[in-house]
Backbone as JSON, one array per atom type, in Angstrom:
{
  "sequence": "XXXXXXXXXXXXXXXXXXXXXXXXXXXXXXXXXXXXXXXXXXXXXXXXXXXXXXXXXXXXXXXXXXXXXXXXXXXXXXXXXXXXXXXXXXXXXXXXXXXXXXXXXXXXXXXXXXXXXXXXXXXXXXXXXXXXXXXXXXXXXXXXXX",
  "N": [[7.46, 1.05, 15.69], [6.44, 3.94, 13.96], [7.49, 6.03, 11.39], [8.55, 8.71, 9.17], [9.77, 7.9, 5.9], [13.24, 7.82, 5.36], [16.06, 9.44, 3.76], [18.19, 7.3, 1.92], [17.0, 4.91, 2.54], [15.67, 3.7, 0.5], [16.39, 1.34, -0.94], [15.88, -0.71, 0.92], [13.13, -0.35, 1.27], [12.19, -0.9, -1.35], [12.92, -3.56, -1.56], [11.13, -4.75, 0.27], [8.72, -4.01, -0.99], [8.93, -5.33, -3.53], [9.14, -8.12, -2.91], [6.77, -8.46, -1.42], [4.75, -7.63, -3.19], [4.96, -9.43, -5.29], [4.31, -11.78, -3.93], [1.68, -11.19, -3.14], [0.3, -11.01, -5.48], [-0.07, -13.42, -7.25], [-1.26, -13.97, -9.63], [-0.26, -12.32, -11.52], [2.44, -11.84, -13.72], [5.75, -12.25, -12.51], [7.73, -10.88, -13.84], [6.51, -8.5, -14.64], [6.43, -7.01, -12.26], [9.15, -6.75, -11.67], [9.9, -5.22, -13.88], [8.52, -2.92, -13.24], [9.82, -1.85, -11.12], [11.65, 0.34, -11.37], [10.02, 2.61, -11.91], [8.51, 2.7, -9.57], [10.52, 3.12, -7.67], [11.75, 5.52, -8.61], [9.76, 7.35, -9.27], [7.01, 6.99, -8.15], [7.36, 6.54, -5.27], [9.11, 8.73, -4.52], [7.32, 10.85, -5.09], [5.42, 10.57, -3.2], [4.06, 10.78, 0.16], [5.58, 8.96, 2.54], [5.49, 6.52, 5.04], [7.2, 4.44, 7.34], [7.25, 1.29, 9.04], [8.93, 0.26, 11.8], [10.49, -2.55, 13.21], [12.29, -3.59, 15.83], [14.32, -1.82, 14.94], [14.37, -2.39, 12.23], [13.06, -2.04, 8.99], [9.85, -3.15, 8.31], [7.51, -2.77, 7.04], [5.48, -0.5, 5.04], [3.72, 2.51, 4.08], [2.38, 4.49, 1.51], [1.25, 7.66, 0.46], [-0.24, 9.43, -2.06], [-0.64, 12.75, -3.2], [-2.02, 13.58, -0.88], [-4.25, 11.98, -0.64], [-4.52, 9.51, -2.05], [-3.84, 6.17, -1.48], [-1.09, 4.73, -2.49], [0.51, 2.59, -1.98], [0.73, -0.09, 0.28], [2.45, -2.17, 2.12], [3.65, -5.07, 3.76], [6.23, -6.96, 5.19], [6.44, -10.48, 4.64], [6.84, -12.26, 6.99], [5.68, -10.7, 8.94], [3.05, -10.22, 8.43], [-0.31, -10.05, 9.44], [0.14, -9.29, 12.02], [-0.72, -6.86, 12.9], [0.59, -4.7, 11.82], [0.03, -3.59, 9.26], [-2.49, -2.55, 9.85], [-1.78, -0.67, 11.83], [-0.23, 1.11, 10.3], [-2.2, 1.98, 8.52], [-4.03, 3.19, 10.29], [-2.42, 5.28, 11.1], [-2.19, 6.95, 8.78], [-4.89, 7.49, 8.39], [-5.41, 9.11, 10.51], [-4.2, 11.39, 9.7], [-5.33, 12.28, 7.3], [-8.5, 13.31, 5.99], [-9.98, 11.89, 4.12], [-9.53, 9.03, 2.06], [-8.42, 7.12, -0.75], [-8.02, 4.16, -2.78], [-6.63, 1.68, -5.0], [-7.17, -1.66, -5.72], [-6.36, -4.95, -6.68], [-8.94, -7.07, -7.78], [-8.68, -9.82, -7.47], [-6.98, -10.04, -5.33], [-7.8, -11.11, -2.68], [-7.23, -11.16, 0.09], [-6.22, -8.59, 0.6], [-8.44, -7.0, -0.2], [-10.33, -7.81, 1.7], [-8.98, -6.92, 4.03], [-8.96, -4.11, 3.59], [-11.73, -3.59, 3.6], [-12.24, -4.23, 6.27], [-10.91, -2.13, 7.41], [-12.6, -0.07, 6.99], [-12.95, 0.85, 4.42], [-14.79, 1.24, 1.4], [-16.12, -0.23, -1.55], [-16.14, 1.63, -4.46], [-16.13, 1.67, -7.24], [-15.56, -0.37, -10.17], [-12.57, -1.07, -11.95], [-10.16, -1.28, -14.62], [-7.01, -2.65, -15.22], [-4.92, -1.9, -17.66], [-2.25, -2.57, -18.13], [-1.75, -4.97, -16.77], [-3.92, -6.5, -17.35], [-6.02, -7.13, -15.61], [-8.88, -6.91, -13.44], [-9.74, -4.27, -11.12], [-10.64, -2.9, -7.9], [-11.84, 0.26, -6.99], [-11.56, 1.81, -4.02], [-12.79, 3.58, -1.15], [-12.43, 5.67, 1.76], [-13.76, 7.59, 4.39], [-13.38, 9.95, 6.96], [-15.22, 9.96, 10.02], [-17.9, 12.17, 10.08], [-18.47, 14.84, 12.19], [-21.12, 16.55, 13.79]],
  "CA": [[7.5, 2.49, 15.58], [6.15, 4.47, 12.63], [8.12, 7.32, 11.1], [8.68, 9.0, 7.74], [10.88, 7.31, 5.16], [14.41, 8.68, 5.38], [16.98, 9.24, 2.65], [19.05, 6.14, 2.08], [16.22, 3.71, 2.88], [14.9, 3.27, -0.66], [16.67, -0.05, -1.28], [15.17, -1.55, 1.89], [11.71, -0.25, 0.95], [11.95, -1.6, -2.62], [13.03, -4.98, -1.26], [9.84, -5.13, 0.85], [7.69, -3.86, -2.02], [9.03, -6.34, -4.57], [8.8, -9.44, -2.35], [5.37, -8.46, -1.01], [3.84, -7.5, -4.33], [4.99, -10.72, -6.0], [3.57, -12.74, -3.1], [0.27, -10.82, -3.07], [-0.3, -11.01, -6.82], [0.42, -14.58, -8.01], [-1.95, -13.99, -10.92], [0.46, -11.41, -12.42], [3.81, -12.29, -13.97], [6.8, -11.61, -11.72], [8.45, -9.95, -14.71], [5.83, -7.19, -14.61], [6.85, -6.28, -11.05], [10.57, -6.38, -11.85], [9.94, -4.12, -14.84], [7.9, -1.75, -12.6], [10.64, -1.38, -9.99], [12.23, 1.65, -11.63], [9.02, 3.68, -11.75], [8.17, 2.76, -8.15], [11.7, 3.7, -7.0], [12.14, 6.86, -9.07], [8.62, 8.25, -9.48], [5.91, 6.89, -7.19], [7.76, 6.77, -3.87], [9.53, 10.12, -4.31], [6.19, 11.77, -5.17], [4.48, 10.22, -2.13], [4.41, 10.86, 1.57], [5.75, 7.55, 2.89], [5.83, 6.19, 6.42], [7.69, 3.07, 7.49], [7.06, 0.65, 10.34], [10.17, -0.38, 12.23], [10.46, -3.56, 14.25], [13.69, -3.76, 16.25], [15.12, -0.96, 14.06], [14.37, -2.89, 10.85], [11.83, -1.74, 8.27], [9.08, -4.36, 8.01], [6.33, -2.38, 6.3], [5.39, 0.92, 4.71], [2.52, 3.01, 3.41], [2.65, 5.7, 0.74], [0.05, 8.4, 0.1], [-0.04, 10.41, -3.13], [-1.55, 13.89, -3.26], [-2.8, 13.64, 0.36], [-5.56, 11.4, -0.92], [-4.53, 8.18, -2.66], [-2.87, 5.21, -0.95], [-0.46, 4.08, -3.62], [1.19, 1.37, -1.55], [0.73, -0.55, 1.67], [3.07, -3.49, 2.06], [4.25, -5.57, 5.0], [7.05, -8.16, 4.96], [5.69, -11.72, 4.86], [6.81, -12.79, 8.37], [4.99, -9.78, 9.84], [1.65, -10.11, 8.03], [-1.24, -10.54, 10.46], [0.59, -8.88, 13.36], [-1.21, -5.52, 13.21], [1.44, -3.64, 11.25], [-0.75, -2.92, 8.22], [-3.53, -1.78, 10.54], [-1.14, 0.49, 12.47], [0.12, 2.06, 9.23], [-3.45, 2.54, 8.02], [-4.53, 4.11, 11.31], [-1.55, 6.45, 11.08], [-2.56, 7.88, 7.7], [-6.28, 7.9, 8.58], [-5.37, 10.21, 11.47], [-3.65, 12.58, 9.02], [-6.12, 12.68, 6.13], [-9.93, 13.11, 6.23], [-10.51, 10.91, 3.19], [-8.49, 8.31, 1.34], [-8.89, 6.13, -1.72], [-6.98, 3.24, -3.21], [-7.01, 0.73, -6.03], [-6.7, -2.98, -5.33], [-6.78, -6.01, -7.6], [-10.08, -7.83, -7.28], [-8.23, -11.17, -7.1], [-6.2, -9.97, -4.1], [-8.88, -11.22, -1.7], [-6.75, -10.81, 1.44], [-6.16, -7.13, 0.68], [-9.8, -6.47, -0.26], [-10.9, -8.05, 3.03], [-8.3, -6.02, 4.96], [-9.44, -2.74, 3.39], [-13.1, -3.55, 4.12], [-12.12, -4.22, 7.73], [-10.41, -0.79, 7.78], [-13.65, 0.92, 6.75], [-13.01, 1.25, 3.01], [-15.92, 0.7, 0.67], [-15.93, -0.26, -3.0], [-16.82, 2.71, -5.17], [-16.3, 1.3, -8.64], [-14.65, -1.35, -10.75], [-11.69, -0.49, -12.96], [-9.39, -2.26, -15.39], [-5.6, -2.34, -15.38], [-4.5, -2.28, -19.01], [-0.89, -3.14, -18.12], [-1.76, -6.34, -16.26], [-5.13, -7.16, -17.85], [-6.79, -7.63, -14.47], [-9.81, -5.92, -12.87], [-9.44, -3.74, -9.8], [-11.67, -2.14, -7.21], [-11.51, 1.56, -6.42], [-12.17, 1.82, -2.69], [-12.57, 4.85, -0.46], [-12.72, 5.8, 3.19], [-13.92, 8.96, 4.83], [-13.44, 10.08, 8.42], [-16.56, 10.26, 10.54], [-18.25, 13.59, 10.12], [-19.14, 15.18, 13.45], [-21.94, 17.78, 13.59]],
  "C": [[7.23, 2.9, 14.14], [6.82, 5.84, 12.51], [8.21, 7.5, 9.59], [9.88, 8.26, 7.16], [12.03, 8.3, 5.13], [15.29, 8.42, 4.15], [17.9, 8.05, 2.93], [18.32, 4.85, 2.39], [15.46, 3.13, 1.68], [15.14, 1.8, -1.01], [15.91, -1.01, -0.37], [13.67, -1.54, 1.59], [11.38, -1.04, -0.32], [12.04, -3.11, -2.41], [11.71, -5.51, -0.67], [8.76, -5.09, -0.21], [7.74, -5.02, -3.02], [8.62, -7.72, -4.05], [7.31, -9.51, -2.02], [4.42, -8.42, -2.19], [3.83, -8.77, -5.17], [4.16, -11.75, -5.25], [2.07, -12.46, -3.14], [-0.46, -10.93, -4.4], [0.2, -12.19, -7.66], [-0.2, -14.69, -9.4], [-1.31, -13.04, -11.94], [1.9, -11.88, -12.52], [4.81, -11.52, -13.09], [7.58, -10.59, -12.56], [7.83, -8.56, -14.7], [6.32, -6.37, -13.42], [8.32, -5.88, -11.15], [10.7, -5.21, -12.81], [9.38, -2.83, -14.25], [8.77, -1.14, -11.51], [11.16, 0.03, -10.19], [11.23, 2.79, -11.42], [8.58, 3.81, -10.29], [9.29, 3.49, -7.4], [11.9, 5.18, -7.34], [10.99, 7.85, -9.25], [7.62, 8.16, -8.33], [6.32, 7.18, -5.75], [8.25, 8.19, -3.65], [8.39, 11.14, -4.35], [5.2, 11.57, -4.03], [4.99, 10.66, -0.77], [4.44, 9.41, 2.05], [6.18, 7.42, 4.35], [6.24, 4.73, 6.48], [7.41, 2.6, 8.91], [8.36, -0.07, 10.66], [9.9, -1.37, 13.34], [11.91, -3.87, 14.59], [14.64, -3.08, 15.27], [15.23, -1.46, 12.63], [13.03, -2.57, 10.21], [11.12, -3.04, 7.92], [7.78, -4.05, 7.27], [6.36, -0.9, 5.99], [4.05, 1.22, 4.06], [2.88, 4.31, 2.73], [1.33, 6.33, 0.31], [0.43, 9.47, -0.92], [-1.08, 11.51, -3.02], [-2.47, 14.0, -2.05], [-4.16, 12.98, 0.23], [-5.51, 9.92, -1.28], [-3.44, 7.29, -2.06], [-2.32, 4.43, -2.13], [0.21, 2.78, -3.26], [0.97, 1.16, -0.06], [1.24, -1.98, 1.63], [3.75, -3.8, 3.38], [5.04, -6.83, 4.64], [6.3, -9.4, 5.4], [5.7, -12.21, 6.31], [6.0, -11.93, 9.34], [3.53, -9.57, 9.47], [0.78, -10.73, 9.12], [-0.85, -10.16, 11.87], [0.2, -7.44, 13.69], [-0.43, -4.38, 12.59], [0.7, -2.88, 10.15], [-1.83, -2.04, 8.83], [-2.93, -0.53, 11.19], [-0.77, 1.55, 11.43], [-1.14, 2.75, 8.69], [-4.03, 3.54, 9.01], [-3.71, 5.39, 11.34], [-1.98, 7.44, 10.0], [-4.02, 8.33, 7.83], [-6.36, 9.04, 9.6], [-4.89, 11.51, 10.83], [-4.54, 13.13, 7.92], [-7.6, 12.38, 6.37], [-10.59, 12.12, 5.26], [-9.37, 10.31, 2.39], [-9.15, 7.39, 0.32], [-7.71, 5.25, -2.1], [-7.53, 2.37, -4.33], [-6.38, -0.61, -5.67], [-7.19, -3.99, -6.35], [-7.91, -6.82, -6.98], [-9.68, -9.24, -6.83], [-7.38, -11.2, -5.84], [-7.18, -9.95, -2.92], [-8.44, -10.82, -0.29], [-6.72, -9.3, 1.61], [-7.55, -6.51, 0.66], [-10.47, -6.63, 1.1], [-10.29, -7.1, 4.07], [-8.85, -4.6, 4.83], [-10.9, -2.59, 3.84], [-13.08, -3.44, 5.64], [-11.65, -2.85, 8.23], [-11.42, 0.31, 7.47], [-13.72, 1.42, 5.31], [-14.19, 0.55, 2.34], [-15.64, 0.77, -0.83], [-16.78, 0.83, -3.64], [-17.1, 2.34, -6.61], [-15.3, 0.23, -9.03], [-13.81, -0.64, -11.8], [-10.93, -1.63, -13.64], [-7.96, -1.79, -15.53], [-5.14, -2.83, -16.75], [-3.15, -2.98, -19.02], [-0.9, -4.62, -17.72], [-2.94, -7.16, -16.76], [-5.91, -7.84, -16.73], [-7.69, -6.53, -13.92], [-9.39, -5.51, -11.46], [-10.71, -3.14, -9.19], [-11.06, -0.79, -6.83], [-12.27, 1.62, -5.11], [-11.88, 3.16, -2.03], [-12.99, 4.76, 0.99], [-12.85, 7.27, 3.5], [-14.04, 8.99, 6.34], [-14.87, 10.39, 8.82], [-16.77, 11.76, 10.56], [-18.97, 13.87, 11.44], [-19.9, 16.48, 13.25], [-21.4, 18.96, 14.35]]
}
């Protein structure tokens, strides 16, 4: 089941984010992610529209959209990766917004492949000064009907 993030669920969401982001980015120091937790918890998530995926009443994934345009986070707990949860979350937000963009580390091949499969296309290359790693800016647009 997909629903909006509710008050009191931030700790559970941060737990998923931290474990998933460390696992997905082995080329970046774990310390960077631990140091980033506060800004994710207190700035990015509160400023985003966030939906969570529940499996047997337990949060196992989430997606956050900033400014009705930018996917700032899409994370799924490790045991649930490859079970359609990321796709379901992506389909949920694609039904709500006519166009979306995101930034993904170029070395995160699994995520880049996933986003391509979801219809996102690389628009440009960027550089993350904080981590010293290149990223792709990717975008998706809903089909235009005449």
